[in-house]
N, C-alpha and C positions, 0 to 999 in steps of 0.2 A: 187209802190203800197205796202202795207203791206200784209205780207204772208197770216195772218187770212182772209184777205178780199179775197185773191184769193181762199183759200181753200172753204170757205163759199159760195163763188159763184159757185163753183162745186157742193158742198154738197147740194145746193138750186135748183139744176138740175139733183139730184138723182145720182150723181158719187161719189160713197164713196168706191170703191175698187181699189186700184192700186197695180201694181208691178213694178219694175223699178231696174235701176242701177244709185246709187247716181252720181251727177254731181256738181262738186265743186262750179261752177257759181250759182248754186240753192240751195246752202248751208242753207240758212235762210229758204226758202219754205221747204226743205226737212224736216230739224227739227220740224219746226210747223206741218207739217203733220204726222209726226212719232208721236208727242205727242197729236196729236187729238183722242181723244176716238172713236170718230164718224166714223173715216177712218180707213179701214182694208188695210194695206201695206203687201206685201209679197216681200222681196229683192229678186233679181234675179243676177245670175253671168253673164248674157250678155241679151243684148236687145232682142234678139230673142225668148229667154226663157221666159222674162218678157212678151212679145207678146202674147205667150203660155198660160201663167198664166191668164193675163187679157181675153183671149178669152174663156178659162174654165169658168170665172166667167161668162161672158156674156150667155153662153149656160146653167149657173144655174140661170138666171134670172137677173143679175145685170148688171148694165151700169158700166164699167170699163175703166181704164186708164192706160198707161205705163209711166214712167218718165225715160227719158234719154238725154244724150248730143248728140248732133248732129252729133259727130264722130260715133255714134252707127246707124245712118242711114245704112250705109253699112251692119251692122249685120240684118238688118229688111227687105232688098230688097226681098230675097227669100222667107221668109214666109209672107210676106206681098202679093206677086203675087201669089204665089203657093196656099196660105190659105186663109187669111183674105179677099182680094179681091175675089177670085174666091167664097167663101162661104158667102159674105156679111157679114162680123162681123164687126160692127160700135163701135171699139175701138179708144179711144181718146188718140194720142200721144203728150204727152207734152216734148217739145223738147227745153233744152238748147241750145240757138244758141252762140256757141263758134266761134269767127272769124267776127262776125257781123260788119260790116262796113268796114272790111279788114284793111290793115296797116293803121295806126300803133296800131289799137284798141285792138289787142290781140297778142299772140305769134306767130312766123310764121308758126309752123306748123299746126295753125287753120286757116290760110287766104284762102287756097283753099275751104276746106271744108264749111268753112263760106259764100263763093262766092256762091257756088253751092247749099245748101241746100234745099231752096225753090225750086229750078230747078228739084231736085229728086222727091219731091212730084208733081210737074207738070207732069214731065214725067211718072209717076205712075197713074195718074189722082186721085191724092188723095187731096182733099179738104184741103185748110190750110189757116189759119190766123196768123198775126204778132200780139204779144202782145205789147200793148203800155200803158204807165201810165195811160191813158185816156178811154181806149176802152174795158176794160174786159168785162162788160155784153154785148154788143154789138157783141164783136169778137165770144164769147163762143155762143151767140143766132145763129149767122151767121153759125158758124161752126157745131154745132149740128144739125141745121136745115139742112144743106148739107148732113151730115152724114145720119140723118133720112131718108130724102127724097130718098138717093141713096144706102142706107145700105151698108155704107163704112167706112173704118177708117177715120179720119181726124188727122190733126196735127197743134197743136198750138206751135207756135215758139216764144219762150221767150228770148229775147236778154238779155244779162248782165246787171244788174241794173234795170231791170223793175220791180221784185218782191223783195222787200228787207223785 
């Protein structure tokens, strides 16, 4: 799917504020977002910092998202459990899914986290959807509905190459 289509779908649902750590597999989408005058992006040095920034935007009345690679899931486990889930902050995590599909689809250092990424969200009871070339609208609608219904963060897992 085209990167502009991706961001337009999020903007159409009122999500125009993002913080995060750039992900090389998300490069085209990242560049499109950074160039979009309707999107406010605050870079972060770590994923937990990005979650804090996006949470602050939520408390200021904006729906916000975090952009991260799945290797950063480990950096957000504690703030998710001790802050976001506890205080019911519905921040959208957009997660570049390195290691998706396992060997030989990515470098070996991504295989284990690639296999376990969705399981981390299951373990934390964080709703998640996997982005596919033809399910952007339905995946976003299901995920945002679950987030709103439960007042919880949610994760949109984006396998490599889905957003071009």
